[in-house]
N, C-alpha and C positions, 0 to 999 in steps of 0.2 A: 502494500500500499504506498503511494506516494501523492504528497499534496503536489498541488500547482495549478495552474492554467488553463481552461478548454472553450471552443465554440465562437473564439473571437476571429479578427483580422490581423493585429500586431503580431508580428514576429518578435518572439524571444520578448515577451514583457517583463517586466518586471513588477513588483506588486505595488509600488508608487502608483504604474503605471495602469494598471488594475482598478488601484481605486478611486482613480480619478474617473472612470466610469466611461471613459473613449474607446476603450480597446473593442468592446463585444464580447470580452473573455469574462467566463464565470469563475470562482474559487472552485476548485475542483479535486475529488481525489481520484488514481486512477488505482483501478482493484485487478491484481492479477490474481486469479482462484483455479483449482482444482475443483471442478464438478462433482467427483470422488469425494470429497472431503465438506464442499459447501454448493447448495444448488443456487441458482441464479435467482430462483425463488424466494429461498431466503436470503439474499441478499436486497430484493427489493422491500422484500419484510422490514428487513431493518432499515433500509432507505425511509420505508414511509411511517415508520413508527420512532424515527427520532429525530424529525424535523416538521415544519408546516409546510406540507404540499398547496395550501391554498391562500397564501398571501404572494402577491406579485412582486417580485424584485426585493423582496425582505427577509431577514431570520434574524427574530429577535429584534435586538436595536440594530442591527448592520443593515440598511438601507441602500439601495443601487442594484443595476442590471447584474452587477458582479456578485450579487447574493441572490439571484435565481434561483429555482426548484427546478434543476436539470437532469436528465439523464443521459448520458453519454454511452450507446450502445456500439457493440464491434461487429455486430453480425446479425442478420434479419428475425433470427431466433429472437436475440435480443430483446428487438424492436417490436416486435410483435407482443410477447410476454409482458412489458413494459406499456404497451399500451392497452392490452387487455385488461390489466390489471387495473389501470387508471380508470377504463370505462367502467370497470365494477363499483371501484371505489364512490364514481359518481352516482351511479345507478342506486347503489344500495344507502346511498348519502352517510356514507361512513362519518363524513366529516360535516360539518355544518354549511361547509360554502365549499364550491366546486374545486375540483383539484385544479390547479394552472402550470403542473409540474412540465415543461418543457422535453420532447425525445426526439434527440438529434443523434448524428452519426457521429464517432468521432474522427476525427481528419488529424488533429496536432494535438499533441498534449506539450504543455511545457511546465518541468520541475519547478517548482518553488523554491527560491534562492533557500541558502544555508538556513539562514537566521530566520527564514521564516515557517519551513518545516520544523514538524512536534512541537509546536507553541505550545499547546498545553502542558506537553513535559518541561519545555524549559523554563515556565512560566505558571506555575500550578496556582502559585499564592496572590496571583495578579486577581485584582475585585473582578475582572471581565471575565477571569478563569473560574473563579468561585462560583459569579453568578449566573452564569452562559452556560460554560461547557462542563463543570461538573454535576451539575443536575441532568445534562442529556446524559452523559456516561453512567450515572447510577441508575437513569431507564435504561437503557440498553444491557447493564450489567443484569439489571434487574427480570426485563421482559425474554431476554437472549442467553441467559446463562449458558444454554444447552448448545449453544454455537460457540460460545467463548473458550478459546484454550489458553 
């Protein structure tokens, strides 16, 4: 798992450029997985249960297109599964508002700079980490304990 940027037009963007909102990129995580160990369906379940997929261009206090809810797929099967799940979530009214998560092909992924990678691990005591990230991690650990190693 590597943090970085995807979905925009700027080549080799920096974190500062991303935050300016003019690159078209979203902050993203590239996950390389073995389907014999964890399924794509499980990854989708984690994704939709650990962030708000109904708020356009925002996650918590972070606002801008770089914080949009987006799935970058690697193949047509992943695309179909993501789109089907979004349709099911909307039809079942799993959330109070419609899911606005985009589903796009991954064309380029740019790894985040060293200082921006593993931000939580490096800054666990920072107020942002305690208020925003720690509760999400607790939720993840509670709901998906069987998937964590």
